[in-house]
mmJSON file of the N, C-alpha and C atoms, coordinates in Angstrom:
{"data_MODEL":{"atom_site":{
"group_PDB":["ATOM","ATOM","ATOM","ATOM","ATOM","ATOM","ATOM","ATOM","ATOM","ATOM","ATOM","ATOM","ATOM","ATOM","ATOM","ATOM","ATOM","ATOM","ATOM","ATOM","ATOM","ATOM","ATOM","ATOM","ATOM","ATOM","ATOM","ATOM","ATOM","ATOM","ATOM","ATOM","ATOM","ATOM","ATOM","ATOM","ATOM","ATOM","ATOM","ATOM","ATOM","ATOM","ATOM","ATOM","ATOM","ATOM","ATOM","ATOM","ATOM","ATOM","ATOM","ATOM","ATOM","ATOM","ATOM","ATOM","ATOM","ATOM","ATOM","ATOM","ATOM","ATOM","ATOM","ATOM","ATOM","ATOM","ATOM","ATOM","ATOM","ATOM","ATOM","ATOM","ATOM","ATOM","ATOM","ATOM","ATOM","ATOM","ATOM","ATOM","ATOM","ATOM","ATOM","ATOM","ATOM","ATOM","ATOM","ATOM","ATOM","ATOM","ATOM","ATOM","ATOM","ATOM","ATOM","ATOM","ATOM","ATOM","ATOM","ATOM","ATOM","ATOM","ATOM","ATOM","ATOM","ATOM","ATOM","ATOM","ATOM","ATOM","ATOM","ATOM","ATOM","ATOM","ATOM","ATOM","ATOM","ATOM","ATOM","ATOM","ATOM","ATOM","ATOM","ATOM","ATOM","ATOM","ATOM","ATOM","ATOM","ATOM","ATOM","ATOM","ATOM","ATOM","ATOM","ATOM","ATOM","ATOM","ATOM","ATOM","ATOM","ATOM","ATOM","ATOM","ATOM","ATOM","ATOM","ATOM","ATOM","ATOM","ATOM","ATOM","ATOM","ATOM","ATOM","ATOM","ATOM","ATOM","ATOM","ATOM","ATOM","ATOM","ATOM","ATOM","ATOM","ATOM","ATOM","ATOM","ATOM","ATOM","ATOM","ATOM","ATOM","ATOM","ATOM","ATOM","ATOM","ATOM","ATOM","ATOM","ATOM","ATOM","ATOM","ATOM","ATOM","ATOM","ATOM","ATOM","ATOM","ATOM","ATOM","ATOM","ATOM","ATOM","ATOM","ATOM","ATOM","ATOM","ATOM","ATOM","ATOM","ATOM","ATOM","ATOM","ATOM","ATOM","ATOM","ATOM","ATOM","ATOM","ATOM","ATOM","ATOM","ATOM","ATOM","ATOM","ATOM","ATOM","ATOM","ATOM","ATOM","ATOM","ATOM","ATOM","ATOM","ATOM","ATOM","ATOM","ATOM","ATOM","ATOM","ATOM","ATOM","ATOM","ATOM","ATOM","ATOM","ATOM","ATOM","ATOM","ATOM","ATOM","ATOM"],
"id":[1,2,3,4,5,6,7,8,9,10,11,12,13,14,15,16,17,18,19,20,21,22,23,24,25,26,27,28,29,30,31,32,33,34,35,36,37,38,39,40,41,42,43,44,45,46,47,48,49,50,51,52,53,54,55,56,57,58,59,60,61,62,63,64,65,66,67,68,69,70,71,72,73,74,75,76,77,78,79,80,81,82,83,84,85,86,87,88,89,90,91,92,93,94,95,96,97,98,99,100,101,102,103,104,105,106,107,108,109,110,111,112,113,114,115,116,117,118,119,120,121,122,123,124,125,126,127,128,129,130,131,132,133,134,135,136,137,138,139,140,141,142,143,144,145,146,147,148,149,150,151,152,153,154,155,156,157,158,159,160,161,162,163,164,165,166,167,168,169,170,171,172,173,174,175,176,177,178,179,180,181,182,183,184,185,186,187,188,189,190,191,192,193,194,195,196,197,198,199,200,201,202,203,204,205,206,207,208,209,210,211,212,213,214,215,216,217,218,219,220,221,222,223,224,225,226,227,228,229,230,231,232,233,234,235,236,237,238,239,240,241,242,243],
"type_symbol":["N","C","C","N","C","C","N","C","C","N","C","C","N","C","C","N","C","C","N","C","C","N","C","C","N","C","C","N","C","C","N","C","C","N","C","C","N","C","C","N","C","C","N","C","C","N","C","C","N","C","C","N","C","C","N","C","C","N","C","C","N","C","C","N","C","C","N","C","C","N","C","C","N","C","C","N","C","C","N","C","C","N","C","C","N","C","C","N","C","C","N","C","C","N","C","C","N","C","C","N","C","C","N","C","C","N","C","C","N","C","C","N","C","C","N","C","C","N","C","C","N","C","C","N","C","C","N","C","C","N","C","C","N","C","C","N","C","C","N","C","C","N","C","C","N","C","C","N","C","C","N","C","C","N","C","C","N","C","C","N","C","C","N","C","C","N","C","C","N","C","C","N","C","C","N","C","C","N","C","C","N","C","C","N","C","C","N","C","C","N","C","C","N","C","C","N","C","C","N","C","C","N","C","C","N","C","C","N","C","C","N","C","C","N","C","C","N","C","C","N","C","C","N","C","C","N","C","C","N","C","C","N","C","C","N","C","C","N","C","C","N","C","C"],
"label_atom_id":["N","CA","C","N","CA","C","N","CA","C","N","CA","C","N","CA","C","N","CA","C","N","CA","C","N","CA","C","N","CA","C","N","CA","C","N","CA","C","N","CA","C","N","CA","C","N","CA","C","N","CA","C","N","CA","C","N","CA","C","N","CA","C","N","CA","C","N","CA","C","N","CA","C","N","CA","C","N","CA","C","N","CA","C","N","CA","C","N","CA","C","N","CA","C","N","CA","C","N","CA","C","N","CA","C","N","CA","C","N","CA","C","N","CA","C","N","CA","C","N","CA","C","N","CA","C","N","CA","C","N","CA","C","N","CA","C","N","CA","C","N","CA","C","N","CA","C","N","CA","C","N","CA","C","N","CA","C","N","CA","C","N","CA","C","N","CA","C","N","CA","C","N","CA","C","N","CA","C","N","CA","C","N","CA","C","N","CA","C","N","CA","C","N","CA","C","N","CA","C","N","CA","C","N","CA","C","N","CA","C","N","CA","C","N","CA","C","N","CA","C","N","CA","C","N","CA","C","N","CA","C","N","CA","C","N","CA","C","N","CA","C","N","CA","C","N","CA","C","N","CA","C","N","CA","C","N","CA","C","N","CA","C","N","CA","C","N","CA","C","N","CA","C","N","CA","C","N","CA","C","N","CA","C"],
"label_alt_id":[null,null,null,null,null,null,null,null,null,null,null,null,null,null,null,null,null,null,null,null,null,null,null,null,null,null,null,null,null,null,null,null,null,null,null,null,null,null,null,null,null,null,null,null,null,null,null,null,null,null,null,null,null,null,null,null,null,null,null,null,null,null,null,null,null,null,null,null,null,null,null,null,null,null,null,null,null,null,null,null,null,null,null,null,null,null,null,null,null,null,null,null,null,null,null,null,null,null,null,null,null,null,null,null,null,null,null,null,null,null,null,null,null,null,null,null,null,null,null,null,null,null,null,null,null,null,null,null,null,null,null,null,null,null,null,null,null,null,null,null,null,null,null,null,null,null,null,null,null,null,null,null,null,null,null,null,null,null,null,null,null,null,null,null,null,null,null,null,null,null,null,null,null,null,null,null,null,null,null,null,null,null,null,null,null,null,null,null,null,null,null,null,null,null,null,null,null,null,null,null,null,null,null,null,null,null,null,null,null,null,null,null,null,null,null,null,null,null,null,null,null,null,null,null,null,null,null,null,null,null,null,null,null,null,null,null,null,null,null,null,null,null,null],
"label_comp_id":["MET","MET","MET","SER","SER","SER","THR","THR","THR","ASP","ASP","ASP","ALA","ALA","ALA","ASP","ASP","ASP","PHE","PHE","PHE","SER","SER","SER","HIS","HIS","HIS","GLU","GLU","GLU","ILE","ILE","ILE","ARG","ARG","ARG","PHE","PHE","PHE","THR","THR","THR","ALA","ALA","ALA","GLU","GLU","GLU","SER","SER","SER","GLU","GLU","GLU","ALA","ALA","ALA","VAL","VAL","VAL","LEU","LEU","LEU","HIS","HIS","HIS","ALA","ALA","ALA","LEU","LEU","LEU","ARG","ARG","ARG","GLY","GLY","GLY","LEU","LEU","LEU","ALA","ALA","ALA","TYR","TYR","TYR","TYR","TYR","TYR","ALA","ALA","ALA","GLU","GLU","GLU","GLN","GLN","GLN","ASP","ASP","ASP","GLN","GLN","GLN","TYR","TYR","TYR","LYS","LYS","LYS","MET","MET","MET","LYS","LYS","LYS","ALA","ALA","ALA","VAL","VAL","VAL","LYS","LYS","LYS","GLY","GLY","GLY","SER","SER","SER","GLN","GLN","GLN","TRP","TRP","TRP","GLU","GLU","GLU","ARG","ARG","ARG","GLY","GLY","GLY","HIS","HIS","HIS","ALA","ALA","ALA","LEU","LEU","LEU","THR","THR","THR","PHE","PHE","PHE","ARG","ARG","ARG","PHE","PHE","PHE","THR","THR","THR","ARG","ARG","ARG","ALA","ALA","ALA","ALA","ALA","ALA","TYR","TYR","TYR","ARG","ARG","ARG","ASP","ASP","ASP","ALA","ALA","ALA","PHE","PHE","PHE","ARG","ARG","ARG","LYS","LYS","LYS","HIS","HIS","HIS","ALA","ALA","ALA","ASN","ASN","ASN","GLU","GLU","GLU","LEU","LEU","LEU","LEU","LEU","LEU","GLY","GLY","GLY","GLY","GLY","GLY","ARG","ARG","ARG","TRP","TRP","TRP","ALA","ALA","ALA","GLU","GLU","GLU","SER","SER","SER","ASN","ASN","ASN"],
"label_asym_id":["A","A","A","A","A","A","A","A","A","A","A","A","A","A","A","A","A","A","A","A","A","A","A","A","A","A","A","A","A","A","A","A","A","A","A","A","A","A","A","A","A","A","A","A","A","A","A","A","A","A","A","A","A","A","A","A","A","A","A","A","A","A","A","A","A","A","A","A","A","A","A","A","A","A","A","A","A","A","A","A","A","A","A","A","A","A","A","A","A","A","A","A","A","A","A","A","A","A","A","A","A","A","A","A","A","A","A","A","A","A","A","A","A","A","A","A","A","A","A","A","A","A","A","A","A","A","A","A","A","A","A","A","A","A","A","A","A","A","A","A","A","A","A","A","A","A","A","A","A","A","A","A","A","A","A","A","A","A","A","A","A","A","A","A","A","A","A","A","A","A","A","A","A","A","A","A","A","A","A","A","A","A","A","A","A","A","A","A","A","A","A","A","A","A","A","A","A","A","A","A","A","A","A","A","A","A","A","A","A","A","A","A","A","A","A","A","A","A","A","A","A","A","A","A","A","A","A","A","A","A","A","A","A","A","A","A","A","A","A","A","A","A","A"],
"label_entity_id":["1","1","1","1","1","1","1","1","1","1","1","1","1","1","1","1","1","1","1","1","1","1","1","1","1","1","1","1","1","1","1","1","1","1","1","1","1","1","1","1","1","1","1","1","1","1","1","1","1","1","1","1","1","1","1","1","1","1","1","1","1","1","1","1","1","1","1","1","1","1","1","1","1","1","1","1","1","1","1","1","1","1","1","1","1","1","1","1","1","1","1","1","1","1","1","1","1","1","1","1","1","1","1","1","1","1","1","1","1","1","1","1","1","1","1","1","1","1","1","1","1","1","1","1","1","1","1","1","1","1","1","1","1","1","1","1","1","1","1","1","1","1","1","1","1","1","1","1","1","1","1","1","1","1","1","1","1","1","1","1","1","1","1","1","1","1","1","1","1","1","1","1","1","1","1","1","1","1","1","1","1","1","1","1","1","1","1","1","1","1","1","1","1","1","1","1","1","1","1","1","1","1","1","1","1","1","1","1","1","1","1","1","1","1","1","1","1","1","1","1","1","1","1","1","1","1","1","1","1","1","1","1","1","1","1","1","1","1","1","1","1","1","1"],
"label_seq_id":[1,1,1,2,2,2,3,3,3,4,4,4,5,5,5,6,6,6,7,7,7,8,8,8,9,9,9,10,10,10,11,11,11,12,12,12,13,13,13,14,14,14,15,15,15,16,16,16,17,17,17,18,18,18,19,19,19,20,20,20,21,21,21,22,22,22,23,23,23,24,24,24,25,25,25,26,26,26,27,27,27,28,28,28,29,29,29,30,30,30,31,31,31,32,32,32,33,33,33,34,34,34,35,35,35,36,36,36,37,37,37,38,38,38,39,39,39,40,40,40,41,41,41,42,42,42,43,43,43,44,44,44,45,45,45,46,46,46,47,47,47,48,48,48,49,49,49,50,50,50,51,51,51,52,52,52,53,53,53,54,54,54,55,55,55,56,56,56,57,57,57,58,58,58,59,59,59,60,60,60,61,61,61,62,62,62,63,63,63,64,64,64,65,65,65,66,66,66,67,67,67,68,68,68,69,69,69,70,70,70,71,71,71,72,72,72,73,73,73,74,74,74,75,75,75,76,76,76,77,77,77,78,78,78,79,79,79,80,80,80,81,81,81],
"pdbx_PDB_ins_code":[null,null,null,null,null,null,null,null,null,null,null,null,null,null,null,null,null,null,null,null,null,null,null,null,null,null,null,null,null,null,null,null,null,null,null,null,null,null,null,null,null,null,null,null,null,null,null,null,null,null,null,null,null,null,null,null,null,null,null,null,null,null,null,null,null,null,null,null,null,null,null,null,null,null,null,null,null,null,null,null,null,null,null,null,null,null,null,null,null,null,null,null,null,null,null,null,null,null,null,null,null,null,null,null,null,null,null,null,null,null,null,null,null,null,null,null,null,null,null,null,null,null,null,null,null,null,null,null,null,null,null,null,null,null,null,null,null,null,null,null,null,null,null,null,null,null,null,null,null,null,null,null,null,null,null,null,null,null,null,null,null,null,null,null,null,null,null,null,null,null,null,null,null,null,null,null,null,null,null,null,null,null,null,null,null,null,null,null,null,null,null,null,null,null,null,null,null,null,null,null,null,null,null,null,null,null,null,null,null,null,null,null,null,null,null,null,null,null,null,null,null,null,null,null,null,null,null,null,null,null,null,null,null,null,null,null,null,null,null,null,null,null,null],
"Cartn_x":[11.353,12.589,12.277,13.008,12.796,13.476,12.841,13.436,13.903,14.651,15.126,13.969,12.841,11.679,11.104,11.329,10.822,11.569,12.762,13.588,13.33,12.153,11.738,11.881,12.296,12.456,13.948,14.384,15.817,16.234,17.526,18.149,19.49,19.738,20.979,21.81,23.108,23.942,25.401,26.155,27.605,28.159,29.336,29.973,31.356,31.742,33.006,34.22,34.082,35.21,34.683,35.597,35.213,34.787,35.404,35.011,33.567,33.178,31.8,30.852,31.246,30.427,30.139,31.149,30.958,30.098,30.227,29.353,27.904,27.689,26.341,25.768,26.599,26.132,25.628,26.352,25.914,24.596,24.431,23.171,22.024,22.301,21.264,20.809,21.747,21.426,20.589,20.984,20.251,18.835,18.711,17.406,16.458,16.999,16.184,15.868,16.227,15.96,16.605,17.873,18.734,18.426,17.64,17.386,17.9,18.714,19.22,20.185,20.063,21.022,21.591,22.869,23.519,24.736,24.957,26.183,27.336,28.428,29.587,30.071,30.405,31.008,32.462,33.329,34.753,35.339,36.424,37.086,37.37,37.689,37.989,36.746,35.55,34.31,33.81,34.314,33.861,34.93,34.511,35.41,34.712,35.457,34.9,34.072,32.869,32.005,31.088,31.303,30.431,29.2,28.072,26.818,26.61,26.076,25.686,24.214,23.586,22.174,21.984,21.273,20.835,19.338,18.855,17.429,16.886,15.647,15.011,13.655,13.169,11.876,10.701,10.919,9.837,10.347,9.456,9.812,10.229,9.586,9.921,11.359,11.834,13.216,14.185,13.857,14.692,14.738,13.59,13.527,14.313,14.267,15.051,16.546,16.946,18.338,18.753,17.948,18.245,18.397,17.472,17.494,18.777,19.098,20.283,21.568,21.599,22.792,23.037,21.985,22.151,22.581,22.015,22.386,23.846,24.3,25.631,26.717,26.339,27.348,27.033,26.224,25.858,27.089,27.032,28.157,29.178,29.066,30.026,29.41,28.111,27.433,26.343,25.861,24.814,23.95,22.652,21.766,22.022,21.846,22.023,20.877,20.768,19.703,20.211],
"Cartn_y":[-70.203,-69.761,-68.736,-67.647,-66.575,-66.895,-66.446,-66.578,-65.2,-65.152,-63.871,-62.923,-63.449,-62.62,-61.953,-62.542,-61.965,-60.685,-60.49,-59.341,-58.202,-57.6,-56.608,-55.161,-54.943,-53.586,-53.283,-52.325,-52.125,-50.725,-50.625,-49.342,-49.344,-48.3,-48.16,-47.093,-47.336,-46.424,-46.491,-45.51,-45.527,-45.515,-46.056,-46.12,-45.488,-44.875,-44.16,-45.091,-46.286,-47.224,-48.652,-49.563,-50.973,-51.401,-50.843,-51.161,-50.726,-49.568,-49.095,-50.027,-50.471,-51.421,-52.663,-53.203,-54.409,-54.121,-52.944,-52.557,-52.466,-51.92,-51.833,-53.224,-54.143,-55.521,-56.104,-55.859,-56.334,-55.704,-54.428,-53.756,-54.296,-54.648,-55.236,-56.575,-57.361,-58.647,-58.425,-57.468,-57.147,-56.648,-55.746,-55.171,-56.223,-57.171,-58.222,-59.323,-59.122,-60.05,-61.413,-61.374,-62.556,-63.465,-63.018,-63.867,-63.251,-62.209,-61.541,-62.454,-62.494,-63.273,-62.353,-62.441,-61.577,-62.297,-62.101,-62.621,-61.802,-62.443,-61.75,-60.663,-59.53,-58.448,-58.39,-58.704,-58.72,-57.339,-57.059,-55.772,-55.458,-56.466,-56.241,-55.828,-56.112,-55.747,-54.378,-53.881,-52.612,-51.561,-50.413,-49.286,-48.06,-47.231,-46.016,-45.253,-44.878,-44.089,-44.898,-46.196,-47.023,-47.42,-47.355,-47.654,-49.162,-49.552,-50.924,-50.94,-52.1,-52.228,-53.37,-53.09,-54.121,-54.286,-55.508,-55.801,-56.451,-56.09,-56.56,-57.168,-58.037,-58.684,-57.783,-56.785,-55.869,-54.436,-53.51,-52.087,-51.697,-52.274,-51.952,-52.352,-53.456,-53.874,-52.916,-52.489,-51.509,-50.204,-49.79,-48.551,-48.667,-49.832,-50.057,-49.999,-50.591,-50.519,-49.06,-48.283,-46.871,-46.109,-46.347,-45.665,-45.981,-47.259,-47.663,-47.215,-47.307,-46.889,-45.393,-44.605,-43.164,-42.851,-43.569,-43.346,-43.697,-44.811,-45.322,-44.882,-44.687,-44.419,-43.17,-42.278,-41.063,-40.333,-39.911,-39.217,-40.134,-41.434,-42.388,-43.211,-43.003,-43.665,-42.71,-42.91,-42.037,-42.835,-42.585,-43.204,-42.587,-43.377,-42.893,-43.4,-42.839,-43.254,-44.243],
"Cartn_z":[149.593,148.988,147.91,147.922,146.961,145.634,144.565,143.239,142.79,141.707,141.185,140.908,140.452,140.139,141.388,142.554,143.799,144.191,143.666,144.017,143.03,143.131,142.132,142.604,143.84,144.367,144.439,143.641,143.536,143.96,144.242,144.518,143.796,143.066,142.308,142.997,143.126,143.903,143.467,143.942,143.829,145.252,145.423,146.74,146.67,147.782,147.866,147.781,148.328,148.338,148.332,148.094,148.112,149.515,150.536,151.917,152.175,151.677,151.841,151.102,149.92,149.17,150.007,150.655,151.456,152.688,153.263,154.375,153.897,152.714,152.149,151.889,151.457,151.261,152.571,153.654,154.964,155.385,155.108,155.43,154.588,153.336,152.489,153.075,153.526,154.156,155.411,156.223,157.448,157.127,156.171,155.822,155.249,154.52,153.899,154.903,156.143,157.236,157.0,156.703,156.576,155.392,154.458,153.298,152.005,152.137,150.95,150.226,148.927,148.142,147.067,146.884,145.927,145.366,144.111,143.536,144.095,144.34,144.897,143.94,144.504,143.727,144.152,143.231,143.523,143.263,143.922,143.747,142.293,141.506,140.097,139.312,139.846,139.168,139.603,140.714,141.253,141.013,140.547,140.406,140.954,141.644,142.248,141.222,141.626,140.757,139.873,139.776,138.96,139.771,139.136,139.822,139.955,141.086,141.349,141.722,141.601,141.935,142.912,143.993,144.921,144.728,144.815,144.655,145.923,146.259,147.481,147.152,148.041,147.81,148.149,148.98,149.364,149.376,149.056,149.102,150.518,151.524,152.912,153.245,152.685,152.925,152.248,151.038,150.334,151.129,151.639,152.407,153.711,154.339,155.559,155.242,154.111,153.683,153.512,152.815,152.565,153.887,154.809,156.112,156.876,157.0,157.753,157.06,155.748,155.004,155.185,155.168,155.378,156.805,157.773,159.176,159.435,158.883,159.198,158.219,156.967,155.93,155.109,155.676,154.951,154.434,153.184,152.566,151.923,152.173,151.59,150.476,150.266,149.166,148.675,147.468,146.931,145.968,146.025,145.053,143.688,142.663,141.297,140.433,139.26,138.33,137.329],
"occupancy":[1.0,1.0,1.0,1.0,1.0,1.0,1.0,1.0,1.0,1.0,1.0,1.0,1.0,1.0,1.0,1.0,1.0,1.0,1.0,1.0,1.0,1.0,1.0,1.0,1.0,1.0,1.0,1.0,1.0,1.0,1.0,1.0,1.0,1.0,1.0,1.0,1.0,1.0,1.0,1.0,1.0,1.0,1.0,1.0,1.0,1.0,1.0,1.0,1.0,1.0,1.0,1.0,1.0,1.0,1.0,1.0,1.0,1.0,1.0,1.0,1.0,1.0,1.0,1.0,1.0,1.0,1.0,1.0,1.0,1.0,1.0,1.0,1.0,1.0,1.0,1.0,1.0,1.0,1.0,1.0,1.0,1.0,1.0,1.0,1.0,1.0,1.0,1.0,1.0,1.0,1.0,1.0,1.0,1.0,1.0,1.0,1.0,1.0,1.0,1.0,1.0,1.0,1.0,1.0,1.0,1.0,1.0,1.0,1.0,1.0,1.0,1.0,1.0,1.0,1.0,1.0,1.0,1.0,1.0,1.0,1.0,1.0,1.0,1.0,1.0,1.0,1.0,1.0,1.0,1.0,1.0,1.0,1.0,1.0,1.0,1.0,1.0,1.0,1.0,1.0,1.0,1.0,1.0,1.0,1.0,1.0,1.0,1.0,1.0,1.0,1.0,1.0,1.0,1.0,1.0,1.0,1.0,1.0,1.0,1.0,1.0,1.0,1.0,1.0,1.0,1.0,1.0,1.0,1.0,1.0,1.0,1.0,1.0,1.0,1.0,1.0,1.0,1.0,1.0,1.0,1.0,1.0,1.0,1.0,1.0,1.0,1.0,1.0,1.0,1.0,1.0,1.0,1.0,1.0,1.0,1.0,1.0,1.0,1.0,1.0,1.0,1.0,1.0,1.0,1.0,1.0,1.0,1.0,1.0,1.0,1.0,1.0,1.0,1.0,1.0,1.0,1.0,1.0,1.0,1.0,1.0,1.0,1.0,1.0,1.0,1.0,1.0,1.0,1.0,1.0,1.0,1.0,1.0,1.0,1.0,1.0,1.0,1.0,1.0,1.0,1.0,1.0,1.0],
"B_iso_or_equiv":[0.0,0.0,0.0,0.0,0.0,0.0,0.0,0.0,0.0,0.0,0.0,0.0,0.0,0.0,0.0,0.0,0.0,0.0,0.0,0.0,0.0,0.0,0.0,0.0,0.0,0.0,0.0,0.0,0.0,0.0,0.0,0.0,0.0,0.0,0.0,0.0,0.0,0.0,0.0,0.0,0.0,0.0,0.0,0.0,0.0,0.0,0.0,0.0,0.0,0.0,0.0,0.0,0.0,0.0,0.0,0.0,0.0,0.0,0.0,0.0,0.0,0.0,0.0,0.0,0.0,0.0,0.0,0.0,0.0,0.0,0.0,0.0,0.0,0.0,0.0,0.0,0.0,0.0,0.0,0.0,0.0,0.0,0.0,0.0,0.0,0.0,0.0,0.0,0.0,0.0,0.0,0.0,0.0,0.0,0.0,0.0,0.0,0.0,0.0,0.0,0.0,0.0,0.0,0.0,0.0,0.0,0.0,0.0,0.0,0.0,0.0,0.0,0.0,0.0,0.0,0.0,0.0,0.0,0.0,0.0,0.0,0.0,0.0,0.0,0.0,0.0,0.0,0.0,0.0,0.0,0.0,0.0,0.0,0.0,0.0,0.0,0.0,0.0,0.0,0.0,0.0,0.0,0.0,0.0,0.0,0.0,0.0,0.0,0.0,0.0,0.0,0.0,0.0,0.0,0.0,0.0,0.0,0.0,0.0,0.0,0.0,0.0,0.0,0.0,0.0,0.0,0.0,0.0,0.0,0.0,0.0,0.0,0.0,0.0,0.0,0.0,0.0,0.0,0.0,0.0,0.0,0.0,0.0,0.0,0.0,0.0,0.0,0.0,0.0,0.0,0.0,0.0,0.0,0.0,0.0,0.0,0.0,0.0,0.0,0.0,0.0,0.0,0.0,0.0,0.0,0.0,0.0,0.0,0.0,0.0,0.0,0.0,0.0,0.0,0.0,0.0,0.0,0.0,0.0,0.0,0.0,0.0,0.0,0.0,0.0,0.0,0.0,0.0,0.0,0.0,0.0,0.0,0.0,0.0,0.0,0.0,0.0,0.0,0.0,0.0,0.0,0.0,0.0],
"pdbx_formal_charge":[null,null,null,null,null,null,null,null,null,null,null,null,null,null,null,null,null,null,null,null,null,null,null,null,null,null,null,null,null,null,null,null,null,null,null,null,null,null,null,null,null,null,null,null,null,null,null,null,null,null,null,null,null,null,null,null,null,null,null,null,null,null,null,null,null,null,null,null,null,null,null,null,null,null,null,null,null,null,null,null,null,null,null,null,null,null,null,null,null,null,null,null,null,null,null,null,null,null,null,null,null,null,null,null,null,null,null,null,null,null,null,null,null,null,null,null,null,null,null,null,null,null,null,null,null,null,null,null,null,null,null,null,null,null,null,null,null,null,null,null,null,null,null,null,null,null,null,null,null,null,null,null,null,null,null,null,null,null,null,null,null,null,null,null,null,null,null,null,null,null,null,null,null,null,null,null,null,null,null,null,null,null,null,null,null,null,null,null,null,null,null,null,null,null,null,null,null,null,null,null,null,null,null,null,null,null,null,null,null,null,null,null,null,null,null,null,null,null,null,null,null,null,null,null,null,null,null,null,null,null,null,null,null,null,null,null,null,null,null,null,null,null,null],
"auth_seq_id":[1,1,1,2,2,2,3,3,3,4,4,4,5,5,5,6,6,6,7,7,7,8,8,8,9,9,9,10,10,10,11,11,11,12,12,12,13,13,13,14,14,14,15,15,15,16,16,16,17,17,17,18,18,18,19,19,19,20,20,20,21,21,21,22,22,22,23,23,23,24,24,24,25,25,25,26,26,26,27,27,27,28,28,28,29,29,29,30,30,30,31,31,31,32,32,32,33,33,33,34,34,34,35,35,35,36,36,36,37,37,37,38,38,38,39,39,39,40,40,40,41,41,41,42,42,42,43,43,43,44,44,44,45,45,45,46,46,46,47,47,47,48,48,48,49,49,49,50,50,50,51,51,51,52,52,52,53,53,53,54,54,54,55,55,55,56,56,56,57,57,57,58,58,58,59,59,59,60,60,60,61,61,61,62,62,62,63,63,63,64,64,64,65,65,65,66,66,66,67,67,67,68,68,68,69,69,69,70,70,70,71,71,71,72,72,72,73,73,73,74,74,74,75,75,75,76,76,76,77,77,77,78,78,78,79,79,79,80,80,80,81,81,81],
"auth_comp_id":["MET","MET","MET","SER","SER","SER","THR","THR","THR","ASP","ASP","ASP","ALA","ALA","ALA","ASP","ASP","ASP","PHE","PHE","PHE","SER","SER","SER","HIS","HIS","HIS","GLU","GLU","GLU","ILE","ILE","ILE","ARG","ARG","ARG","PHE","PHE","PHE","THR","THR","THR","ALA","ALA","ALA","GLU","GLU","GLU","SER","SER","SER","GLU","GLU","GLU","ALA","ALA","ALA","VAL","VAL","VAL","LEU","LEU","LEU","HIS","HIS","HIS","ALA","ALA","ALA","LEU","LEU","LEU","ARG","ARG","ARG","GLY","GLY","GLY","LEU","LEU","LEU","ALA","ALA","ALA","TYR","TYR","TYR","TYR","TYR","TYR","ALA","ALA","ALA","GLU","GLU","GLU","GLN","GLN","GLN","ASP","ASP","ASP","GLN","GLN","GLN","TYR","TYR","TYR","LYS","LYS","LYS","MET","MET","MET","LYS","LYS","LYS","ALA","ALA","ALA","VAL","VAL","VAL","LYS","LYS","LYS","GLY","GLY","GLY","SER","SER","SER","GLN","GLN","GLN","TRP","TRP","TRP","GLU","GLU","GLU","ARG","ARG","ARG","GLY","GLY","GLY","HIS","HIS","HIS","ALA","ALA","ALA","LEU","LEU","LEU","THR","THR","THR","PHE","PHE","PHE","ARG","ARG","ARG","PHE","PHE","PHE","THR","THR","THR","ARG","ARG","ARG","ALA","ALA","ALA","ALA","ALA","ALA","TYR","TYR","TYR","ARG","ARG","ARG","ASP","ASP","ASP","ALA","ALA","ALA","PHE","PHE","PHE","ARG","ARG","ARG","LYS","LYS","LYS","HIS","HIS","HIS","ALA","ALA","ALA","ASN","ASN","ASN","GLU","GLU","GLU","LEU","LEU","LEU","LEU","LEU","LEU","GLY","GLY","GLY","GLY","GLY","GLY","ARG","ARG","ARG","TRP","TRP","TRP","ALA","ALA","ALA","GLU","GLU","GLU","SER","SER","SER","ASN","ASN","ASN"],
"auth_asym_id":["A","A","A","A","A","A","A","A","A","A","A","A","A","A","A","A","A","A","A","A","A","A","A","A","A","A","A","A","A","A","A","A","A","A","A","A","A","A","A","A","A","A","A","A","A","A","A","A","A","A","A","A","A","A","A","A","A","A","A","A","A","A","A","A","A","A","A","A","A","A","A","A","A","A","A","A","A","A","A","A","A","A","A","A","A","A","A","A","A","A","A","A","A","A","A","A","A","A","A","A","A","A","A","A","A","A","A","A","A","A","A","A","A","A","A","A","A","A","A","A","A","A","A","A","A","A","A","A","A","A","A","A","A","A","A","A","A","A","A","A","A","A","A","A","A","A","A","A","A","A","A","A","A","A","A","A","A","A","A","A","A","A","A","A","A","A","A","A","A","A","A","A","A","A","A","A","A","A","A","A","A","A","A","A","A","A","A","A","A","A","A","A","A","A","A","A","A","A","A","A","A","A","A","A","A","A","A","A","A","A","A","A","A","A","A","A","A","A","A","A","A","A","A","A","A","A","A","A","A","A","A","A","A","A","A","A","A","A","A","A","A","A","A"],
"auth_atom_id":["N","CA","C","N","CA","C","N","CA","C","N","CA","C","N","CA","C","N","CA","C","N","CA","C","N","CA","C","N","CA","C","N","CA","C","N","CA","C","N","CA","C","N","CA","C","N","CA","C","N","CA","C","N","CA","C","N","CA","C","N","CA","C","N","CA","C","N","CA","C","N","CA","C","N","CA","C","N","CA","C","N","CA","C","N","CA","C","N","CA","C","N","CA","C","N","CA","C","N","CA","C","N","CA","C","N","CA","C","N","CA","C","N","CA","C","N","CA","C","N","CA","C","N","CA","C","N","CA","C","N","CA","C","N","CA","C","N","CA","C","N","CA","C","N","CA","C","N","CA","C","N","CA","C","N","CA","C","N","CA","C","N","CA","C","N","CA","C","N","CA","C","N","CA","C","N","CA","C","N","CA","C","N","CA","C","N","CA","C","N","CA","C","N","CA","C","N","CA","C","N","CA","C","N","CA","C","N","CA","C","N","CA","C","N","CA","C","N","CA","C","N","CA","C","N","CA","C","N","CA","C","N","CA","C","N","CA","C","N","CA","C","N","CA","C","N","CA","C","N","CA","C","N","CA","C","N","CA","C","N","CA","C","N","CA","C","N","CA","C","N","CA","C","N","CA","C","N","CA","C","N","CA","C"],
"pdbx_PDB_model_num":[1,1,1,1,1,1,1,1,1,1,1,1,1,1,1,1,1,1,1,1,1,1,1,1,1,1,1,1,1,1,1,1,1,1,1,1,1,1,1,1,1,1,1,1,1,1,1,1,1,1,1,1,1,1,1,1,1,1,1,1,1,1,1,1,1,1,1,1,1,1,1,1,1,1,1,1,1,1,1,1,1,1,1,1,1,1,1,1,1,1,1,1,1,1,1,1,1,1,1,1,1,1,1,1,1,1,1,1,1,1,1,1,1,1,1,1,1,1,1,1,1,1,1,1,1,1,1,1,1,1,1,1,1,1,1,1,1,1,1,1,1,1,1,1,1,1,1,1,1,1,1,1,1,1,1,1,1,1,1,1,1,1,1,1,1,1,1,1,1,1,1,1,1,1,1,1,1,1,1,1,1,1,1,1,1,1,1,1,1,1,1,1,1,1,1,1,1,1,1,1,1,1,1,1,1,1,1,1,1,1,1,1,1,1,1,1,1,1,1,1,1,1,1,1,1,1,1,1,1,1,1,1,1,1,1,1,1,1,1,1,1,1,1]
}}}
């Protein structure tokens, strides 16, 4: 079982809409090979243009998330600093 400390590889981003945010959450789960854990982000916590951070247990999982997100949702989300 992974602990919070295991999720040390992160990606910070903004999303075009709340629907895109939820699609990205699904991709994070897929990239982390079904072991992704995340606190729920409710619509009231998300506002267009605000940056969010997803954390992964391995750099390869983060990179897989980035690859799939760009392939499927390119232009609807963007990495931020």
